[in-house]
VORONU-60662 format. One line per 5 residues: number of its first residue (from 1); their letters; for each residue x, y, z of C-alpha. Coordinates in Angstrom, 3 decimals, padded with zeros to 6 digits. Layout:
BEGIN
NUM	a	X:Y:Z  ... .
//
This chain:
BEGIN
1	mtrnf	000.045:-000.002:-000.042  001.260:003.471:-000.879  001.931:005.895:001.858  001.828:009.675:001.399  004.558:011.933:002.954 .
6	daivi	005.236:015.522:002.309  008.852:014.803:002.065  011.221:011.833:001.625  014.762:011.854:002.517  017.202:009.562:000.901 .
11	gsgig	020.067:008.808:003.021  020.451:009.497:006.917  023.892:011.266:006.931  024.035:014.606:008.896  022.600:016.666:005.745 .
16	gltsg	019.893:014.222:005.383  018.907:014.248:008.986  019.267:018.154:009.144  017.042:018.575:006.313  014.559:016.141:007.642 .
21	alcak	014.503:017.593:011.162  014.120:021.016:009.894  011.232:019.910:007.579  009.470:018.013:010.321  009.657:020.756:012.734 .
26	aglrv	008.031:023.150:010.028  005.178:020.606:010.050  005.863:018.374:007.120  005.344:014.603:007.460  008.618:013.264:006.834 .
31	lvler	010.155:009.841:005.748  013.810:009.015:006.103  015.191:006.016:004.225  018.729:004.482:005.254  020.201:001.792:003.144 .
36	ndtfg	022.339:000.679:006.173  021.071:-000.867:009.260  021.819:002.189:011.369  021.415:005.902:010.965  023.963:008.582:010.611 .
41	gaasv	026.252:007.688:007.747  029.687:008.772:008.864  028.388:010.441:012.027  028.172:007.303:014.030  029.942:005.503:017.049 .
46	ynhng	030.198:001.583:017.053  031.518:-000.853:019.564  034.213:-003.313:018.815  035.984:-005.467:021.377  034.560:-003.436:024.359 .
51	laies	035.584:-000.031:022.806  033.439:002.595:021.649  035.079:003.986:018.236  034.128:007.316:016.462  033.568:006.677:012.851 .
56	slhev	034.678:009.987:011.531  034.373:013.081:013.489  037.635:014.788:015.155  036.043:018.233:015.439  033.684:020.678:014.545 .
61	dgfde	034.615:024.183:013.765  033.108:027.736:015.223  030.250:028.168:017.647  031.324:031.782:018.074  028.518:034.315:017.744 .
66	adpkl	029.481:035.052:014.060  029.206:031.368:013.059  026.815:031.065:010.089  025.760:027.627:011.134  024.714:028.668:014.591 .
71	pvirs	021.217:029.878:013.768  020.550:026.081:012.436  022.195:024.599:015.580  019.924:026.859:017.703  016.641:026.266:015.525 .
76	lgldv	016.921:022.657:016.289  017.794:023.107:019.850  021.146:021.228:019.560  023.081:023.968:021.581  020.913:022.973:024.576 .
81	dlqfi	020.513:019.102:024.041  024.157:018.563:023.121  027.642:019.284:024.665  030.233:020.638:022.383  033.488:020.160:024.175 .
86	dvgdl	036.271:022.613:023.301  039.276:020.710:022.114  041.792:023.478:023.027  044.736:024.390:020.608  043.585:023.690:017.024 .
91	yevrg	046.752:021.410:016.570  050.331:020.680:017.121  052.412:019.927:014.136  055.811:018.023:013.961  058.253:016.451:011.387 .
96	gpiga	058.850:017.467:007.801  060.776:020.848:007.709  058.954:022.208:010.832  061.794:021.590:013.215  060.667:021.915:016.818 .
101	pfvlp	056.896:021.180:017.005  054.775:024.145:016.424  051.437:024.752:018.133  048.701:026.679:016.451  046.256:027.885:019.242 .
106	hgava	042.738:028.758:018.494  041.665:032.406:018.832  042.251:034.938:016.065  045.054:036.926:018.082  046.543:033.959:019.737 .
111	aqaaa	046.961:032.119:016.311  048.603:035.248:014.658  050.864:035.816:017.675  052.133:032.245:017.841  052.778:032.136:014.100 .
116	iarfp	054.843:035.535:014.082  056.547:034.511:017.130  057.864:031.255:015.416  058.236:032.931:011.945  059.256:036.611:012.633 .
121	qhqag	060.867:036.866:009.310  057.298:036.628:007.884  055.653:039.036:010.219  054.034:041.181:007.235  052.994:038.071:005.254 .
126	leeyf	051.570:036.413:008.246  049.548:039.663:009.300  048.037:039.706:005.707  047.329:035.958:005.779  045.178:036.084:008.731 .
131	rrlfa	043.667:039.452:007.512  042.624:037.523:004.401  041.251:034.503:006.499  039.173:036.510:008.866  037.797:039.042:006.021 .
136	lrgav	036.583:036.049:004.274  034.920:034.481:007.230  033.281:037.847:008.088  031.856:038.077:004.565  030.363:034.787:004.593 .
141	slaar	028.835:035.294:008.112  027.351:038.774:006.951  025.849:036.933:003.802  024.457:034.192:006.050  023.021:036.496:008.733 .
146	hredi	021.165:038.698:006.284  020.295:036.257:003.465  016.706:036.352:003.847  016.461:040.183:004.840  016.139:042.252:001.626 .
151	dwwfl	015.433:045.422:003.385  018.933:045.178:004.915  020.829:044.778:001.701  018.955:047.923:000.288  019.672:050.007:003.263 .
156	hapea	023.204:048.953:003.776  024.400:048.641:000.185  027.754:050.434:000.695  028.623:048.525:003.746  027.540:045.200:002.163 .
161	arrlw	029.776:045.735:-000.872  032.789:046.596:001.259  032.478:043.594:003.448  031.613:041.191:000.731  034.629:042.406:-001.473 .
166	pllae	036.992:039.824:-000.188  034.901:037.008:-001.840  035.269:038.718:-005.192  038.804:039.853:-004.572  040.310:036.348:-003.970 .
171	ghatl	038.669:035.233:-007.212  040.090:031.942:-008.385  043.129:032.304:-006.323  044.384:028.900:-004.889  045.701:027.992:-001.348 .
176	gsvqr	049.192:027.248:-003.134  049.492:030.556:-004.968  048.213:032.537:-002.012  051.056:030.855:000.117  053.733:031.573:-002.440 .
181	elfgd	052.675:035.152:-002.782  053.018:035.806:001.199  055.840:033.424:001.951  057.976:032.628:-001.002  059.675:029.378:-000.881 .
186	deavk	059.632:029.132:002.928  057.917:025.753:003.122  058.170:025.515:006.884  055.708:028.331:007.613  053.264:027.041:004.985 .
191	lalta	053.007:023.440:006.343  052.681:024.828:009.758  049.813:026.993:008.801  047.976:024.165:006.672  049.076:021.131:008.332 .
196	nlayy	045.222:020.172:008.608  044.836:020.446:004.777  043.397:016.774:004.553  040.458:018.270:006.420  039.501:019.628:003.079 .
201	hddpd	041.551:018.454:000.102  045.051:017.087:-000.867  046.145:019.609:-003.595  046.897:023.134:-002.565  047.651:024.308:-005.952 .
206	nmlfv	044.107:023.341:-007.199  042.084:024.052:-003.905  040.358:027.383:-004.013  041.749:029.664:-001.125  038.178:030.827:-000.375 .
211	lfaip	037.135:027.286:000.277  040.130:026.734:002.670  040.074:030.207:004.408  036.513:030.211:005.421  036.448:026.942:007.563 .
216	qasyl	040.067:027.379:008.776  039.167:030.910:009.945  036.194:029.484:011.613  038.212:026.845:013.655  040.581:029.754:014.600 .
221	igggh	038.017:032.080:015.655  035.621:029.800:017.260  037.735:026.926:018.093  037.260:023.200:017.483  034.641:021.169:019.316 .
226	yirgg	033.988:017.408:019.810  030.447:016.386:020.694  030.397:014.652:024.047  029.398:011.126:023.290  030.580:011.209:019.699 .
231	sqalt	028.806:012.003:016.344  026.317:009.371:017.290  024.932:011.749:019.894  024.208:014.301:017.105  022.692:011.499:014.994 .
236	drlva	020.656:010.365:017.834  019.242:013.751:018.553  018.249:014.584:014.930  016.499:011.313:014.726  014.580:011.827:017.962 .
241	iikan	013.467:015.452:016.549  012.039:013.823:013.417  010.237:011.134:015.247  009.086:013.739:017.870  007.409:015.649:014.969 .
246	ggvle	005.505:012.764:013.392  008.242:011.653:011.007  009.110:008.146:009.992  012.611:006.814:009.879  013.272:003.208:008.135 .
251	agrea	016.801:001.649:008.226  017.787:-001.328:005.826  015.755:000.274:003.009  017.591:001.098:-000.278  015.902:003.720:-002.733 .
256	taili	015.805:002.230:-005.989  013.903:004.773:-008.167  012.808:008.384:-007.897  009.280:008.621:-009.460  008.372:011.722:-011.781 .
261	ehdrv	005.141:012.641:-013.250  004.541:015.777:-015.445  007.979:016.790:-014.991  007.802:016.878:-010.995  008.786:014.336:-008.306 .
266	tgvrh	005.880:012.253:-007.030  007.537:009.681:-004.725  010.299:007.086:-004.211  010.273:003.354:-004.679  012.508:001.419:-002.086 .
271	asrtg	013.290:-002.141:-001.232  015.103:-004.090:001.518  018.745:-004.462:001.254  018.405:-007.979:-000.260  016.075:-006.509:-003.166 .
276	gdqrt	012.852:-008.023:-001.601  009.817:-006.205:-000.057  009.621:-003.446:-002.643  007.287:-000.555:-001.839  006.488:002.901:-003.217 .
281	dgari	005.830:005.970:-001.030  004.377:009.345:-002.473  005.940:012.868:-001.775  006.307:015.979:-003.787  009.596:016.657:-002.061 .
286	vlgna	012.635:014.458:-002.164  015.727:015.418:-000.223  018.835:013.679:-001.571  021.472:012.697:000.911  023.449:010.884:-001.575 .
291	aptvl	026.021:011.488:-004.076  024.586:013.060:-007.320  025.704:010.094:-009.263  023.825:007.876:-007.065  020.607:009.911:-007.274 .
296	agmlp	021.024:009.969:-011.039  020.830:006.184:-011.105  017.485:006.442:-009.573  015.952:008.863:-012.028  013.917:007.781:-015.166 .
301	qgqed	015.544:007.472:-018.506  015.482:010.939:-020.165  015.816:012.763:-016.845  019.148:011.547:-015.847  021.210:013.281:-018.282 .
306	rfvar	019.452:016.663:-017.451  020.190:016.064:-013.784  023.942:015.198:-013.961  024.593:017.994:-016.469  024.847:020.614:-013.673 .
311	yegrs	027.479:018.524:-012.003  029.764:017.871:-015.132  033.352:018.859:-014.439  033.362:018.427:-010.580  035.480:015.728:-009.185 .
316	psisl	034.620:013.710:-005.905  036.697:014.764:-003.025  039.596:012.862:-001.490  038.968:009.735:000.820  040.464:008.872:004.076 .
321	wtvtl	042.112:005.966:005.849  041.799:005.640:009.602  043.599:003.527:012.000  042.101:003.057:015.579  044.126:002.088:018.638 .
326	glsrp	043.111:001.140:022.094  045.808:001.851:024.608  046.275:000.344:028.061  047.542:003.736:029.020  046.855:007.230:028.316 .
331	akdfg	048.624:008.775:025.313  049.408:011.891:027.666  051.820:009.462:029.615  054.287:009.362:026.512  054.185:013.037:025.972 .
336	vrrys	051.160:013.702:023.851  049.921:017.078:024.867  047.305:018.118:022.313  043.946:016.545:021.165  045.214:016.994:017.499 .
341	tfvlp	048.834:016.093:016.485  049.913:016.341:012.790  052.789:014.206:011.861  054.669:015.179:008.639  057.092:012.417:007.152 .
346	vwmtr	060.480:013.199:006.522  060.183:013.174:002.663  057.576:015.949:002.814  059.628:019.130:002.516  057.212:021.158:000.331 .
351	lsqmi	053.395:021.873:000.804  052.829:020.949:-002.822  053.767:017.383:-002.178  050.575:016.957:-000.057  048.984:015.759:-003.337 .
356	easfv	051.229:012.526:-003.125  049.822:011.586:000.370  046.650:010.080:-001.027  048.791:007.297:-002.912  051.231:006.529:-000.184 .
361	mgrep	049.036:003.616:001.071  049.228:001.862:-002.348  052.887:000.802:-001.534  054.187:-001.442:000.935  055.259:000.161:004.178 .
366	gdrmp	058.874:001.285:003.981  060.797:004.751:004.194  057.812:006.684:002.724  055.260:007.262:005.547  052.061:009.354:004.989 .
371	pyvfv	051.339:012.533:006.584  048.410:012.085:009.283  046.785:013.557:012.205  047.033:011.566:015.545  043.772:012.302:017.530 .
376	dyrqi	043.644:011.469:021.380  040.229:011.648:022.580  041.330:011.256:026.158  042.801:014.721:026.038  039.126:015.933:026.395 .
381	dsgln	035.846:015.029:028.233  034.930:013.124:025.156  032.468:010.806:026.850  033.723:007.847:025.184  035.629:004.798:026.910 .
386	qdgps	035.969:006.611:030.266  036.586:003.676:032.034  038.254:001.330:029.705  041.278:001.580:027.288  042.275:004.913:026.109 .
391	vvtlc	041.328:005.322:022.201  043.376:007.139:019.859  042.985:007.503:016.043  045.383:008.184:013.115  043.992:009.483:009.846 .
396	gadsl	045.145:010.547:006.586  044.384:010.909:002.851  043.566:007.748:000.780  042.437:006.745:-002.691  040.495:003.800:-003.702 .
401	anwah	043.097:002.939:-006.276  045.297:001.872:-003.345  043.031:-001.179:-002.437  040.664:-001.857:-005.510  043.141:-004.343:-007.141 .
406	rsada	044.027:-006.408:-004.256  042.451:-009.701:-003.181  040.619:-009.976:000.230  043.724:-011.810:001.680  045.987:-009.256:000.293 .
411	kkahk	043.907:-006.422:001.572  044.032:-007.934:005.031  047.880:-008.501:004.967  048.322:-004.897:003.517  046.395:-003.439:006.344 .
416	sawia	048.082:-005.259:009.077  051.562:-004.233:007.736  050.413:-000.647:007.554  049.055:-000.665:010.943  052.225:-002.146:012.332 .
421	aliad	054.197:000.695:010.377  052.026:003.416:011.752  052.285:002.194:015.339  055.935:002.296:015.014  056.011:005.734:013.498 .
426	idshf	053.840:007.372:016.121  056.133:005.570:018.712  059.183:007.385:017.243  057.547:010.620:018.330  056.089:009.441:021.610 .
431	pglar	058.355:006.662:022.679  056.699:003.721:024.785  053.190:004.383:023.409  053.592:001.097:021.007  053.879:-001.237:023.825 .
436	tvvhs	050.340:-000.106:025.409  048.495:-001.016:022.121  045.842:-003.619:023.181  043.405:-003.222:019.996  044.005:-001.976:016.421 .
441	emata	041.820:-001.823:013.221  041.867:000.071:010.000  039.333:001.749:007.513  040.237:002.656:004.159  038.759:004.375:000.985 .
446	etmqr	037.104:001.053:000.140  035.498:001.077:003.587  034.218:004.495:002.962  032.898:003.712:-000.476  031.240:000.584:000.601 .
451	ylntp	029.477:002.266:003.838  028.787:005.851:002.611  028.005:004.532:-001.013  030.030:007.566:-002.447  032.150:007.607:-005.605 .
456	dgavy	035.855:006.591:-005.054  035.024:006.602:-001.364  034.679:010.525:-001.272  034.226:011.798:002.239  033.829:015.586:001.447 .
461	gfape	031.255:015.647:-001.336  032.779:017.521:-004.347  036.595:018.375:-004.568  037.044:022.053:-003.413  038.598:023.074:-006.713 .
466	rtpgk	038.383:025.386:-009.562  035.604:024.167:-012.047  035.520:026.302:-015.194  032.089:027.908:-015.588  030.851:026.408:-012.186 .
471	stnag	030.145:028.311:-009.014  032.219:027.184:-006.020  029.317:025.362:-004.538  026.580:023.064:-006.255  023.701:024.323:-004.191 .
476	artai	020.397:022.500:-003.123  018.607:023.202:-006.359  018.595:020.464:-008.922  017.442:020.285:-012.576  014.535:018.030:-011.432 .
481	nglwl	011.600:019.625:-010.104  011.071:018.619:-006.372  014.472:016.905:-006.024  016.901:018.861:-003.661  020.488:018.096:-002.661 .
486	asayt	020.895:017.801:001.076  024.573:016.512:001.703  028.137:017.682:001.424  027.700:017.934:-002.298  025.697:020.851:-001.677 .
491	wgggf	027.829:023.347:000.089  030.962:021.329:000.893  032.467:018.672:003.206  032.779:018.136:006.681  029.835:018.320:009.533 .
496	tgamf	029.568:022.142:008.849  029.152:021.694:005.097  026.794:018.921:005.434  024.595:020.732:007.804  024.581:023.750:005.612 .
501	ggaea	023.568:021.482:002.722  020.644:020.019:004.519  019.589:023.371:006.064  019.614:024.941:002.471  017.734:021.977:000.986 .
506	areal	015.084:022.319:003.718  014.823:026.124:003.308  014.400:025.758:-000.524  012.134:022.869:-000.178  009.834:024.630:002.359 .
511	rsaav	009.773:027.617:000.174  008.665:025.696:-002.879  005.970:023.922:-000.865  004.618:027.315:000.244  004.222:028.537:-003.332 .
//
């Protein structure tokens, strides 16, 4: 029997759940379909060998009053229902050409002062670098704050033009070009300022500076935060909001077709993961929390080409590998002092070499280690594993090509070899830590592809690159009337990007429903 809903959400990642929660709170009857057996996509915590393991989230940026996503957080009551734990300094970076470890604190003034103290020869360049970061963040905050207020734009046109100018002034400048302009060939200062590049991309010479500067400034101004209890706490709260407002969520249901009549979405056909129990549910709004290539495969013949044309030329983002370790003693016993420590390998002497990081895992472990971040959840009140082993995670850029050609046994052996090599490498920075490892496991780009159902295992939506003839974001609107993108593919990657994508999709869908 066909059921009728106001909106159907395909996928329960953070973008999908955000859009579903906003639509449900606005009075729409919502159905969320999730192909996996649990909700949340990458935003989940799973238990293995007695350990609660965070699937993806290291930190969320911002939460200062100018943070553009704060209105969404507050509208859903997440600022009251969840605890966002400040992780302290943005990161420590060591290795490569850095020399002694460098700590980048959060706070606009503190970050600039720390960078100038370490690299005084670049004071003028650093002042300009931070000015550009914060001007871009300010422009986006202004645009987000007044996006629905037409009168404000009319009454404050000169101020608006002045404050939005940085978005136009940076144009198509890349992160690499801006760093060369300001710091010449001094690679140490470049790597110190962009050690967390893998939060966004792996190619500084093709990454738009705007798309790096805005979230990086958000981290510096508002700080990094971890949701106490893990990303699962955010997923659970969004699920609860949808249910409390009359919504329905069904796991283990894979959308197989988006139905269209008279050039408008009319519903979704879906089935169990085994392909049985097919059902059709009606709705005039479909919120796609899936990659556009996946959604395209659900469209009727003749509609698919029109849909994908909008995304031609856009490449999927990088993928990631993660190694999770359970330690019998806290990492701080061995000298770890920060929540996030970025480790650069000896071969990495230039920022431009970051693009090579995605392919290191394709080799056998040897002299060439990948750059990675070491995250110690015990440094903060994470709410995870408070009484058991201390959990840490190592994470870096990955490519599906590193794994796709290997047999199952070869993949298992390759993972084991790399886990051992990474443990040895982090032990070289914090001697003694390796002896305390009581649990280890690894996820790869192939894991991401299988679980998230994304092309090439992409974790950040589209790559934040220059795309001729395209705007810097895809937007929620699609070529199909009634179908909206509600994911990292809308505005960008990470939890902030996914929430923005979900919020924009809900806002546009609600506006269209009111017409």
